[in-house]
C-alpha positions, 0 to 999 in steps of 0.5 A: 483535436475535437470529434464525436463518438459514433460507436460505443460498445459499453460491454466491451469498453471501446468505441470509435471517434470521427473528427470534426473535419470528417477524417477517418474513424479513430479507435479508443479504449475506455482506459484512454478516457480521462473524464471520470464523471461518467462513461462515454455515450454515442453522440458525445463531443470529445477532445482527444490526441491522435496517434498511430498504433504498431499496425499503422491504424489510428487510435485516440488517446487522452480522450476527454468528454466535453461538458462532463465534470471530472470527479477528483480522485481522493485517496485516503489512507485508511489507518489501522490502529494497532497497539504495541505488544505489551511488555511482560515480566520476562521482558523486564527481567531481560532488561535488568539482565542486560544492564547488570551483565553490561555493568558486570563485564565492564567492572570485571574488565577494568578490574583485571584488564583481561577480556576473558573474565568478561565472557560469563557476562557476555553469555548472560547478555546474549541470552537476555538480548535473545529473550528481549527480541523474541516474537511476541504474539498478540493475545487472542481475544476472548469471546464472551459466552452467554450462558442461558439458564433455563 
């Protein structure tokens, strides 16, 4: 449908539309306005859809202001560059312990055929995995302090 804005309260964000055929006033809220170019004004010609709210009063939805180009909303994802945590000597030692304990457990099991002989290697393996998965905190940035010598 087509109509004209007869009242607009910008501070409250709502107004009223009268259709071209002279029907009753339709309430509309700023959230129903689909044109993003500017805010509605009294006298604007609009296209809208009519509906009835729960109390039976007419309401306009999907309001588009004629002659106003709608701005395209562009959503850009801001990329935050974070560096992965640096590996330190404890990480490399843990990796070596994982490899050696797996190899030792496998060797012990295949030599004896008894799984109980691999338990000491399993304990070392668990400790090494826990060390590898520890929470790594980022290093605090050091502030440069300028010393002024008088």
